C-alpha positions in Angstrom: 0.0 -0.1 0.0 2.8 2.5 1.2 4.4 1.8 -2.7 1.5 2.2 -4.0 0.6 5.2 -2.3 4.1 6.9 -3.5 4.0 5.8 -6.8 1.6 8.4 -7.8 2.5 11.9 -10.2 4.1 13.8 -8.0 6.7 11.2 -6.6 7.4 9.0 -9.6 5.5 9.9 -12.5 2.1 8.2 -12.7 -0.8 9.6 -13.5 -3.1 10.2 -10.5 -6.7 8.7 -10.5 -9.7 10.9 -10.8 -11.3 8.7 -8.0 -8.3 9.4 -5.1 -9.1 11.5 -2.1 -9.1 15.6 -3.4 -7.0 16.3 -0.3 -4.4 13.6 -2.0 -4.8 14.3 -4.9 -4.1 18.1 -4.1 -1.0 17.6 -2.2 0.2 14.8 -5.1 -0.2 17.9 -7.3 1.3 20.6 -5.6 4.3 18.1 -5.8 4.2 17.2 -9.3 4.2 21.0 -10.2 6.8 22.0 -8.2 8.8 18.7 -9.3 9.7 17.7 -5.9 10.1 14.1 -6.1 13.3 11.6 -5.7 14.6 11.8 -9.1 14.4 15.5 -9.2 16.5 15.6 -6.1 19.1 13.2 -7.2 20.0 15.1 -10.6 21.2 18.1 -8.6 22.7 16.1 -6.1 24.7 14.3 -9.0 25.5 18.0 -10.1 26.4 18.8 -6.7 28.8 15.4 -6.6 30.5 16.0 -9.8 31.1 19.9 -8.6 32.7 19.1 -5.4 35.3 16.7 -6.9 38.3 19.3 -6.8 37.5 19.5 -3.2 39.6 16.6 -1.5 41.5 16.1 1.1 44.2 13.3 1.8 41.4 11.7 4.1 40.0 8.4 2.3 36.3 9.9 3.1 35.8 13.2 1.2 32.9 15.7 0.7 31.8 14.0 -2.3 31.0 11.0 -0.4 28.5 12.2 2.0 27.1 14.1 -1.1 27.2 10.6 -2.8 25.1 8.9 0.5 22.4 11.1 -0.7 22.5 10.7 -3.9 22.5 6.9 -3.6 19.3 7.3 -1.1 17.2 8.7 -3.6 18.1 6.7 -6.3 17.3 3.7 -4.5 14.2 5.5 -2.8 12.9 6.2 -6.7 14.3 2.8 -7.7 11.8 1.0 -5.4 8.8 3.0 -5.9 9.7 2.5 -9.9 10.6 -1.1 -9.5 8.1 -2.3 -12.2 9.8 -0.1 -14.7 13.2 -1.0 -13.3 12.3 -4.5 -14.3 13.2 -3.8 -18.0 16.9 -2.6 -17.0 19.0 -3.6 -20.0 22.4 -4.7 -18.8 25.3 -3.4 -21.3 28.5 -4.6 -21.8 29.9 -1.8 -19.7 27.7 -2.8 -17.0 29.1 -6.8 -17.0 32.5 -4.9 -17.6 32.3 -3.3 -14.0 30.6 -6.4 -12.4 33.6 -8.3 -13.5 36.4 -5.8 -12.3 34.5 -6.1 -8.7 34.5 -10.0 -8.9 38.2 -10.1 -9.8 38.7 -8.2 -6.4 36.6 -11.0 -4.2 39.6 -13.9 -4.4 42.4 -12.1 -3.3 40.2 -10.3 -0.6 38.7 -13.6 0.9 42.3 -14.7 0.5 43.3 -12.2 3.1 40.6 -12.6 5.3 41.0 -16.4 5.9 44.9 -16.2 6.1 45.1 -12.8 8.2 41.6 -12.6 9.9 39.4 -9.7 9.9 41.3 -7.4 12.6 44.9 -7.5 10.1 42.8 -6.9 6.9 41.3 -3.8 7.5 43.2 -2.1 4.5 41.8 -4.9 2.5 38.3 -4.2 3.5 38.8 -0.6 3.3 40.3 -1.0 -0.3 37.2 -3.2 -1.4 34.7 -0.5 0.0 36.4 1.9 -2.0 35.9 -0.2 -5.8 32.4 -0.9 -4.6 31.5 2.6 -3.7 32.5 3.6 -7.3 30.2 0.7 -8.9 27.4 1.9 -6.6 27.9 5.6 -8.2 28.2 4.0 -12.0 24.9 2.1 -11.5 23.6 5.1 -9.6 24.1 7.2 -12.4 22.7 4.3 -15.1 20.3 3.6 -12.9 18.7 7.9 -13.3 19.3 7.8 -16.7 17.2 4.8 -17.2 14.3 5.7 -14.9 14.3 9.7 -16.0 15.4 11.1 -19.2 19.1 10.4 -20.9 19.5 14.0 -22.2 18.9 15.5 -18.8 21.3 13.2 -16.7 23.8 13.8 -19.7 23.6 17.6 -19.5 23.8 17.5 -15.9 26.9 15.6 -16.0 28.3 17.5 -18.7 27.6 21.1 -16.5 28.9 19.6 -13.7 32.1 18.9 -14.9 32.3 22.3 -16.3 31.4 23.8 -13.0 34.2 21.4 -11.5 36.7 22.6 -13.8 36.3 25.9 -13.2 36.2 25.3 -9.3 39.4 23.5 -9.9 41.0 25.9 -12.3 40.0 29.0 -9.9 41.8 27.1 -7.1 45.0 26.5 -8.8 45.6 30.2 -9.8 44.5 31.4 -6.4 46.6 29.3 -4.4 49.6 30.0 -7.1 49.1 33.6 -6.5 48.8 33.1 -2.8 51.9 31.2 -2.6 53.8 34.1 -3.6 53.2 35.4 -0.3 52.6 32.6 2.3 55.7 30.2 2.0 53.3 27.1 3.5 50.3 27.0 1.3 47.9 23.8 0.8 47.1 25.2 -2.9 50.7 23.9 -4.3 53.7 21.5 -3.7 56.9 22.7 -3.3 59.1 20.2 -5.2 63.4 20.7 -4.4 65.7 19.6 -7.5 63.1 18.4 -9.2 64.2 16.4 -12.5 64.9 18.8 -15.3 63.3 21.5 -13.7 65.3 22.6 -10.5 62.8 23.8 -7.6 59.6 24.4 -8.7 56.0 25.1 -7.5 53.2 22.7 -8.6 49.7 23.7 -8.0 47.4 21.3 -6.7 44.2 23.3 -5.9 42.2 21.8 -3.1 43.1 17.9 -4.2 46.3 15.9 -3.0 48.1 15.6 -6.1 48.9 18.1 -9.5 48.2 15.2 -11.5 44.7 14.3 -10.2 43.8 17.4 -10.8 45.3 17.9 -14.0 43.5 14.8 -14.8 40.2 16.5 -13.6 40.8 19.5 -15.6 41.3 17.3 -18.8 38.4 15.5 -18.5 36.3 18.4 -18.0 38.0 20.4 -20.7 37.3 17.4 -23.6 33.9 16.6 -22.3 33.0 20.5 -22.6 35.2 21.2 -25.4 32.9 21.5 -28.3 30.4 24.0 -26.0 33.7 26.3 -24.7 35.8 26.3 -27.6 34.7 29.6 -29.0 34.9 30.9 -25.4 38.5 32.4 -25.5 38.6 33.4 -21.4 37.3 30.3 -20.5 39.6 27.9 -22.7 42.1 30.1 -21.3 41.3 29.7 -17.8 41.4 25.9 -18.3 44.6 26.1 -20.1 46.9 28.3 -18.2 45.6 26.6 -15.2 46.6 23.0 -16.3 50.1 24.6 -17.2 50.4 25.9 -13.8 50.3 22.0 -13.0 53.4 21.3 -14.4 52.0 17.8 -14.7 53.7 15.5 -17.7 49.9 14.7 -18.6 49.9 17.4 -20.8 52.0 15.6 -23.1 49.0 13.0 -23.0 46.8 15.8 -23.9 48.6 17.1 -26.4 48.8 13.3 -28.1 45.4 12.9 -27.7 44.5 16.3 -29.8 47.2 15.5 -32.3 45.2 12.1 -32.8 41.7 13.3 -33.3 42.2 16.3 -34.5 39.8 16.6 -37.8 42.3 17.3 -40.4 41.0 15.9 -44.1 44.7 16.3 -46.1 46.2 12.9 -46.2 49.9 14.3 -46.2 49.0 16.8 -42.8 47.1 14.0 -41.2 49.8 11.7 -41.3 51.8 14.6 -39.6 49.3 14.7 -36.8 50.0 11.3 -36.2 53.7 11.0 -36.3 53.2 14.1 -33.3 50.8 12.0 -31.5 52.7 9.0 -31.1 56.0 11.4 -30.6 54.2 13.3 -27.8 53.1 9.7 -26.2 56.8 8.4 -26.5 58.3 11.1 -24.6 55.5 11.3 -22.2 56.1 6.9 -21.2 60.2 8.4 -21.3 59.8 11.1 -19.1 58.0 9.2 -16.5 60.1 6.4 -16.4 63.8 7.2 -16.9 65.8 10.6 -15.8 68.8 11.3 -18.4 71.7 13.0 -16.0 74.2 14.6 -18.6 76.1 16.5 -15.6 76.3 14.3 -12.6 74.9 16.8 -10.6 72.2 14.4 -9.2 74.6 11.3 -8.5 76.1 12.7 -5.0 72.5 13.6 -3.7 70.0 10.9 -5.3 69.7 9.2 -2.0 67.7 11.6 -0.9 65.7 12.3 -4.1 61.8 10.6 -4.0 61.6 10.2 -7.6 65.0 9.0 -8.5 66.4 5.7 -7.7 70.1 5.4 -6.6 71.4 3.1 -8.9 71.8 3.8 -12.5 70.4 1.6 -15.3 72.7 2.6 -17.8 75.9 4.2 -17.4 78.3 5.5 -20.7 81.3 8.1 -20.4 79.2 11.6 -19.9 75.8 10.2 -19.4 73.9 8.3 -16.7 70.6 7.2 -16.9 68.8 6.6 -13.4 64.6 4.7 -13.4 62.3 7.1 -11.8 60.1 6.3 -8.7 57.4 5.3 -11.5 59.9 2.7 -13.3 60.8 1.2 -9.6 56.9 1.0 -8.3 56.7 -1.2 -11.5 59.4 -3.4 -11.4 58.8 -3.4 -7.6 54.6 -4.7 -8.5 55.8 -7.5 -10.8 58.0 -9.1 -8.5 55.4 -8.4 -5.9 52.4 -10.3 -8.3 55.3 -13.2 -9.4 55.6 -13.6 -5.6 52.2 -14.3 -5.0 50.7 -15.4 -8.3 47.0 -16.5 -7.6 45.6 -14.1 -5.2 48.4 -11.1 -4.9 49.6 -9.4 -1.2 45.8 -8.3 -0.8 43.8 -5.4 -1.9 45.4 -1.9 -0.6 48.6 -3.9 0.7 51.3 -2.6 -2.0 52.9 0.1 0.4 53.9 -2.3 2.9 54.8 -5.2 0.4 57.4 -2.6 -0.6 59.2 -2.5 2.8 59.8 -6.6 1.9 61.2 -5.3 -1.4 63.5 -2.7 0.1 65.4 -5.0 2.4 65.7 -7.4 -0.3 67.3 -4.7 -2.6 64.6 -4.7 -5.3 63.0 -1.4 -4.5 65.3 2.0 -3.8 65.4 2.5 -0.1 65.9 5.9 -0.5 62.4 5.9 -2.0 59.0 6.1 -0.5 56.3 3.1 -0.1 54.1 4.8 -2.5 51.0 3.7 -4.1 51.7 1.5 -7.1 51.1 4.6 -9.6 49.7 2.4 -12.2 46.2 0.5 -12.3 48.0 -1.8 -14.7 50.8 -3.4 -12.7 49.3 -2.0 -9.2 46.2 -4.8 -9.9 48.5 -7.7 -10.6 50.3 -6.8 -7.6 47.5 -6.2 -4.9 44.6 -9.0 -7.0 47.3 -11.6 -8.5 46.5 -12.8 -11.7 42.8 -13.5 -11.0 42.1 -10.0 -10.5 44.2 -8.8 -12.9 42.5 -11.0 -15.7 39.4 -9.1 -14.6 40.9 -5.9 -14.7 41.9 -6.4 -18.3 38.5 -7.7 -19.1 37.1 -4.5 -18.0 39.7 -2.7 -19.9 39.0 -4.9 -23.4 34.8 -4.6 -23.1 35.7 -0.2 -22.4 37.8 -0.6 -25.9 35.7 -2.9 -27.7 32.2 -0.9 -26.5 33.9 2.3 -27.8 35.2 1.2 -30.8 31.6 -0.7 -32.0 29.2 2.1 -30.9 31.0 5.5 -30.5 32.9 6.0 -34.2 31.9 9.9 -34.4 31.8 10.4 -30.4 35.4 11.8 -30.3 35.2 13.1 -26.7 34.4 9.6 -25.5 37.1 8.4 -27.9 40.0 11.0 -26.5 38.9 10.4 -22.9 39.1 6.9 -23.1 42.5 7.3 -25.1 43.8 9.5 -22.2 42.5 7.4 -20.0 44.3 4.8 -20.9 47.8 5.9 -21.5 47.7 7.5 -18.0 46.7 4.3 -16.7 50.5 3.3 -17.4 51.4 5.4 -14.4 48.4 6.5 -12.5 46.4 4.5 -10.1 43.4 5.5 -12.5 40.2 3.3 -11.1 40.3 5.5 -7.9 39.8 8.6 -9.9 36.4 9.5 -9.6 35.5 11.3 -12.8 36.6 8.5 -14.4 33.8 6.3 -13.2 31.1 9.4 -14.2 32.6 9.2 -17.5 32.0 4.8 -17.5 28.5 5.7 -16.7 28.0 8.4 -19.3 29.5 5.7 -22.0 27.0 3.6 -21.0 24.3 5.5 -21.2 25.1 7.0 -24.5 25.6 3.0 -25.7 22.1 2.2 -24.4 20.2 4.6 -26.0 21.7 3.0 -29.1 20.7 -0.1 -28.6 17.5 0.1 -26.6 13.8 0.4 -28.5 12.9 3.8 -28.0 9.7 3.1 -26.0 11.8 1.6 -23.4 13.7 4.5 -22.6 13.0 8.0 -21.8 14.5 10.6 -23.6 
């Protein structure tokens, strides 16, 4: 009776029977006229969730997580009320890919629980909870779009990303300017003797790293490129704030634009593709090796956080050192090989590095970082079983985009940026990418479902 009572026009979109009580009719009509319903609230909560993504600290629970609790609750209420419509929910390949990714975590997780007990597996529990939360975010957006309007949800996501990008850009610029007046500032990070650049200040805004906020800026910029490309002040704001991060991801962005730039001339198109591969190769080179031609780092290299203390190649006038990214990948492969089936457990990569330091495999001067690569980090933490789930997930994304979105260059560009960034970043932890996954699935479902089963 309660669900039937709630499923009238004002709450979930059904007609109010003419023979209903007049007071109830007036009440529900008022709610309908003011659009006071669960899904309307959900859309604005989704907008708010995306908008606050640039506001993060180093803790596991951010402001966005509190907004998500409200978003999830309203979507859940709306789904219960609209359960009959929800029965026609059409699972896409991307949905299955997300479920396979989650299932890939379970063997390693339960192995940790059975061998170490719940008390010593808190890190794994938190890590599994994190990926389940991101999957819940994905399916909440999918469900919201399925039961309401794809176009509206699409617009809310794009507008949310644009607002999020503007907030990120403004915090970057404000933080960089204020850093000249205050020595210690949470909006920037100071790097001493940074490779190739020396002492530098890199903008982080209100996020925990320059690369993370750069990734968010790029996602917001590409998704809204067609909308803002002629708005030169706004475009300039995005690009200038990206420069202030001093992130190597700039090379990925240039590679992506060179690859997808619309050039009809065969000769110039070939040049743009070569440039795209050149930028990508340069990025991978800078991320993984440091070339020292003056031997100016050989004395102090043990004190650095981002360069190994032993050169991998040494010539008369040149030394080539592995970066921390390269050292982390080597450590991840060794860790995965030693724990082939189940890995060291979700979230246990940092603690596993300490053992590798004692074995001389990972530099003693380097901090115990996160994997900084979803590609190798998944293998180290989840073993071959979880890594296979990750590869299947990535393959499903790639095949889905290739099949259904040949003309959606923004989706293609975001996926290419995500793919390259995955090599040196824990991209599966980035909330904005999961929003992108949901948007991709929404667009595909509009192409595969009959019009009558999906509200536009």
